[in-house]
N, C-alpha and C positions, 0 to 999 in steps of 0.2 A: 683933534682928539679921537681915540679909537673907538669910543661908543658911538660915534657918528658915521661910520661905514655902514654905506647901504647893504642891507642883507645879513648883517652881522649878528647872529643869535647870542642871547646871553642866558647861560646854563647855569644849574646848580648840580653838581656831580654828587652822586651818592656811590655807595660802594657797588652796586648791581646795577645801577641806571642812572639817568639824569632828568632832571624836570627843567621844561622850557620856562624861564622867567620872562623873556622877551623874545616873541618870534622872529625867526630869521633863517635864511638859507645855509648858513656856515658859521663855524668860529675859527679861531687862528689857533695854530699850533704853538704851544708855549716855548718850544724849543728852535723850531725852524722860522717860525711867523709864517707858514704857507697855509694857505686856505683849506679847510676841511669840511666838505658837504657834510650835513647833518646825517644823511642816509649811510654816508661812508665812516662815521665816527665810531671808533671801537676801542681805543685808548684813553684813559685819563685816569687823574687821581682825584679822589675825593678829599683827600687830606690837604692837598695844596691847591685845590679847585683849579686844575689845568687839564687842557685837551691837547692830545699828541697825535702825530700824522701817523704813526707806525710803531712797532715794537723798538726799533733803533732809537727813536726820539723819547719814547717812554723809558728806556734803560738808562739814556743820558740824563735824563730828569731825575731819575731813582738816585742815580750815582752821585749827581751834582748836591741833590737835597740831604742826602745822608752826611754830609759834610757841616751842614747848619742846623740839620733838625734834632741831631743828637739820640734819635731812637729811629727803627725802622717805619717805614710808612708803605702803604700798599698802592700799587698802581694796577688798574683795573684793564682788563682787555675782555672784548667779548667775541 
């Protein structure tokens, strides 16, 4: 189960920031599955509650969700 990965944080993403629900050192990219250290996390979607490794992954997720969302959703970058 993914929740049992040692060091995996659980976050709640907001438009401008995120809250730590369960402390940890990293999250996983929703597109690539790669580890993202929390201090490196710059891209996420509040709407879909997903983290992204970088701009390329965020764009891929945005385009993918456009086919299922029915309306535009924002991806945040810091």
